[in-house]
GUGUNU-17297 format. One record per residue: y, x, z of N, C-alpha, C in turn; residue in three letters. Coordinates in steps of 0.001 Angstrom, whole numbers. Layout:
Y; X; Z; Y; X; Z; Y; X; Z; ALA
...
***
This chain:
-47123; -24381; 25886; -47626; -25746; 26012; -49068; -25940; 25175; MET
-49965; -26525; 25844; -51262; -26587; 25300; -51368; -27635; 24264; ARG
-52076; -27449; 23220; -52202; -28496; 22207; -53727; -29144; 22465; SER
-53992; -30148; 21686; -55220; -30667; 21804; -56337; -29791; 21294; LYS
-55900; -29171; 20159; -57094; -28186; 19647; -57413; -27091; 20604; SER
-56428; -26725; 21605; -56948; -25724; 22509; -57755; -26076; 23364; ASP
-58023; -27478; 23722; -58936; -28148; 24611; -60511; -28173; 23968; LYS
-60438; -28454; 22680; -61513; -28767; 21893; -62444; -27586; 21548; LYS
-61803; -26350; 21169; -62533; -25111; 20940; -62300; -23916; 21661; LYS
-63265; -23508; 22405; -62910; -22325; 23498; -62823; -21186; 22728; PRO
-61853; -20366; 23262; -61441; -19184; 22655; -62341; -18082; 23076; LEU
-63213; -17455; 22300; -64050; -16296; 22440; -63891; -15491; 21278; VAL
-63645; -14337; 21546; -63354; -13315; 20487; -64759; -12930; 20040; PRO
-64901; -12479; 18729; -66050; -12060; 18078; -66403; -10818; 18523; ARG
-65515; -9801; 18901; -65755; -8466; 19282; -65201; -8476; 20610; LEU
-65951; -7659; 21514; -65710; -7510; 22795; -65989; -6191; 23338; ARG
-65303; -5852; 24344; -65850; -4432; 25084; -66989; -5005; 25774; PHE
-67936; -3904; 25835; -69280; -4420; 26470; -69200; -5023; 27883; PRO
-68282; -4601; 28858; -68156; -5260; 30142; -67780; -6693; 29996; GLU
-67529; -7194; 28941; -66932; -8764; 28729; -67592; -9400; 27957; PHE
-68698; -9016; 27256; -69531; -9557; 26513; -70174; -11028; 26786; ARG
-70460; -11091; 28284; -70881; -12127; 28873; -69995; -13016; 29691; GLU
-68777; -12795; 29452; -67663; -13324; 30262; -67315; -14595; 29888; ALA
-67615; -15259; 28917; -67418; -16471; 28435; -66175; -16782; 27703; GLY
-65581; -17929; 27535; -64393; -18263; 26997; -63188; -17810; 27626; ALA
-62113; -17414; 26983; -60792; -17232; 27680; -60249; -18501; 28283; TRP
-59493; -18278; 29164; -58749; -19454; 29821; -57365; -19513; 29299; GLU
-56842; -20519; 28876; -55597; -20932; 28425; -54819; -20947; 29676; VAL
-53633; -20052; 29895; -52855; -20323; 31016; -51381; -20183; 30747; LYS
-50408; -20861; 31300; -49218; -20736; 31082; -48610; -19165; 31818; GLU
-47737; -18784; 30977; -47300; -17280; 31712; -46772; -17320; 33257; LEU
-46197; -18370; 33519; -45802; -18584; 34839; -47008; -18795; 36040; GLY
-48217; -19098; 35507; -49254; -19044; 36366; -49709; -17512; 36706; GLU
-49663; -16586; 36010; -50076; -15308; 35943; -49130; -14200; 36150; ILE
-47761; -14751; 36321; -46887; -13491; 36497; -45638; -14211; 37028; ALA
-44700; -13506; 37595; -43462; -14014; 38345; -42229; -13707; 37231; SER
-41600; -14942; 36938; -40648; -14714; 35862; -39349; -15254; 36623; ILE
-38273; -14233; 36246; -37025; -14383; 37050; -36147; -13841; 36128; SER
-34845; -14520; 36119; -33517; -14010; 35461; -33051; -12898; 36272; ASN
-32175; -12138; 35590; -31326; -10968; 36175; -30198; -11648; 36940; GLY
-29344; -10392; 37175; -28100; -11053; 37944; -26985; -10944; 37003; LEU
-25788; -11652; 37381; -24647; -11498; 36842; -23629; -10698; 37746; THR
-23106; -9776; 37116; -22249; -8986; 37965; -21366; -8385; 37117; ALA
-20094; -8100; 37693; -18941; -7505; 36724; -19460; -5911; 36531; ASP
-19354; -5357; 35298; -19711; -4038; 35205; -18547; -3144; 35084; GLN
-18582; -1868; 35437; -17677; -859; 35447; -17952; 132; 34563; SER
-17155; 914; 34179; -17294; 2134; 33451; -17656; 3229; 34428; GLY
-17672; 2989; 35667; -18078; 4149; 36722; -19350; 4683; 36675; ASP
-19913; 5536; 36121; -21127; 6007; 36299; -21712; 6468; 37558; SER
-21075; 6263; 38600; -21338; 6627; 39709; -22077; 5188; 40549; ASN
-21909; 4184; 39735; -22473; 2844; 40366; -23949; 2712; 39974; GLY
-24492; 1655; 40064; -26087; 1242; 40008; -26067; 1008; 38359; LEU
-27213; 1692; 38008; -27518; 1226; 36416; -28146; -155; 36505; LYS
-27543; -864; 35337; -28111; -2131; 34970; -28553; -2133; 33603; VAL
-29624; -2853; 33235; -29890; -3108; 31790; -29149; -4247; 31375; THR
-28917; -4121; 30039; -28454; -5224; 29342; -29034; -5520; 27968; ARG
-28727; -6544; 27467; -29380; -6859; 26264; -29546; -5710; 25148; ILE
-28525; -4939; 25063; -28197; -3946; 24275; -29249; -2747; 24818; GLU
-29556; -2635; 25988; -30409; -1574; 26523; -31803; -1870; 26128; THR
-32349; -2835; 25776; -33697; -2856; 25421; -33827; -3425; 23997; ILE
-32625; -3666; 23112; -32859; -4146; 21850; -33630; -3519; 20821; SER
-34062; -2433; 21083; -34711; -1483; 19974; -36206; -1334; 20449; GLU
-36636; -2196; 21525; -38004; -2031; 21803; -38336; -1027; 23001; GLY
-37246; -447; 23402; -37485; 518; 24477; -36091; 689; 25421; CYS
-36036; 1106; 26531; -34961; 1190; 27229; -34093; 2591; 26775; ILE
-32853; 2016; 26094; -32030; 3044; 25690; -31241; 3509; 26996; ASP
-31381; 4431; 27693; -30279; 4898; 28879; -28914; 4975; 28312; ILE
-28591; 5337; 27129; -27202; 5450; 26776; -26488; 4088; 26680; SER
-27125; 3054; 26751; -26641; 1709; 26711; -26660; 750; 27989; LYS
-27252; 1587; 29106; -27032; 763; 30419; -25660; 645; 30577; VAL
-25334; -301; 31674; -24034; -600; 32328; -24077; -135; 33779; GLY
-23001; -280; 34314; -22986; 191; 35756; -22161; -798; 36594; TYR
-22737; -1121; 37742; -22004; -2086; 38788; -21935; -1679; 40020; ILE
-21074; -2092; 40935; -20928; -1720; 42133; -21982; -2342; 42991; ASP
-22564; -1658; 44140; -23605; -2383; 44872; -22956; -3654; 45595; ARG
-23906; -4576; 45266; -23393; -5905; 45864; -24647; -6443; 46849; ILE
-24353; -7339; 47688; -25401; -7887; 48512; -26518; -8551; 47567; GLU
-27913; -8061; 48160; -28970; -8699; 47523; -29463; -7991; 46181; GLY
-28752; -7074; 45728; -28811; -6428; 44297; -30355; -5720; 44423; VAL
-31069; -5307; 45640; -32236; -4619; 45610; -33509; -5454; 45105; GLU
-33419; -6905; 45183; -34562; -7546; 44720; -34569; -7614; 43061; ARG
-33449; -6951; 42491; -33606; -6963; 41099; -34005; -5660; 40576; PHE
-34237; -4690; 41452; -34825; -3310; 41082; -35906; -3312; 40143; GLY
-36007; -2494; 39201; -37369; -2479; 38293; -38420; -1755; 39080; LEU
-39699; -2231; 38535; -41009; -1437; 39330; -41779; -1033; 38095; ARG
-42687; -212; 38094; -43606; 22; 37257; -44503; -1281; 36893; ILE
-44587; -1459; 35624; -45464; -2701; 35176; -44437; -3859; 34941; GLY
-43369; -3752; 35328; -42192; -4760; 34978; -42157; -4891; 33292; ASP
-41885; -5945; 33024; -41557; -6309; 31680; -40196; -6844; 31343; ILE
-39261; -6339; 30554; -37954; -6936; 30235; -38077; -7606; 29189; LEU
-37403; -8878; 29046; -37315; -9546; 27636; -36155; -10449; 27663; PHE
-35840; -10460; 26362; -34207; -11321; 26172; -34753; -12630; 25915; SER
-34242; -13612; 26582; -34478; -14919; 26045; -33206; -15721; 25900; HIS
-32015; -14969; 25851; -30731; -15493; 25603; -29891; -14262; 24819; ILE
-28671; -14684; 24367; -27958; -13703; 23537; -28068; -14333; 21968; ASN
-27689; -13316; 21163; -27703; -13635; 19652; -29145; -13917; 19178; SER
-29435; -14490; 18198; -30587; -14783; 17576; -31395; -13422; 17308; GLN
-30741; -12426; 17045; -31395; -11130; 16735; -32090; -10580; 17842; SER
-31640; -10804; 18924; -32007; -10177; 20153; -33012; -11087; 20872; HIS
-33248; -12262; 20735; -34119; -13213; 21221; -35621; -12642; 21270; ILE
-36269; -12541; 22347; -37578; -12073; 22530; -37821; -10618; 22340; ALA
-36647; -9879; 22366; -37016; -8352; 22516; -37678; -8043; 23795; ARG
-38371; -6908; 23565; -38965; -6627; 25140; -38723; -5038; 25205; VAL
***
């Protein structure tokens, strides 16, 4: 959410890379304006390591993907749209207080 102070004072860093020195003030935008944000899926997990790997809160709780903590699910309709791609960012916005905002 933008505050009144955001509108009064433009955000211009003192130090910039040469190619950005004449670029002017930073624009303040909501994350949803520049990125696609979506929740994951809810599916029953199995202990069968032949299924599809799924990340869980525990999988990203230490700041990287811990493969030993992934879960497995059976293939379900529409699961392809939840596949991770290079450049995706995973973050926790639910679960226990200690896991919120972990990426």
